[in-house]
C-alpha positions, 0 to 999 in steps of 0.5 A, spaced: 579 078 489 577 079 495 582 084 501 580 079 505 582 073 500 589 077 498 591 078 506 590 071 508 593 068 501 601 066 500 605 072 501 610 071 497 604 070 492 601 076 494 609 079 494 609 077 487 603 079 484 604 086 486 612 086 485 608 084 478 604 090 477 609 095 480 615 092 475 610 091 470 605 098 470 610 101 472 606 103 477 608 107 485 605 102 492 599 106 492 597 106 486 599 098 486 594 097 492 588 101 490 587 096 485 585 090 490 583 095 496 588 094 501 590 100 505 598 101 505 599 100 512 594 091 513 598 091 507 606 094 510 604 090 517 603 084 512 610 085 509 614 087 516 610 081 519 612 076 513 620 079 512 618 083 507 619 090 507 618 096 500 624 099 498 622 105 495 629 107 491 628 100 487 620 101 488 620 093 489 619 089 495 624 086 498 626 081 502 630 084 509 
C-alpha cells in the first residue's frame, strides 16, 4: 500500500494498524511509520485532524 493510500484511508483503521505495530513489535513511532514510508509530521497532523494524539508515555495513539 502506498503512502497516499495510507494517508487517505479511514483514520480508525490507520490508527489501528500503527498501534498494532507499536504494541506487537515493540516499536517507536518513527520506526513504525518508516515501515509505511510515512513522515512523522504528516502522520501527527492527520491524527490531530481526526481527534487522535500520540502518547509517548504509553507509546500508543489515543483519542483526545
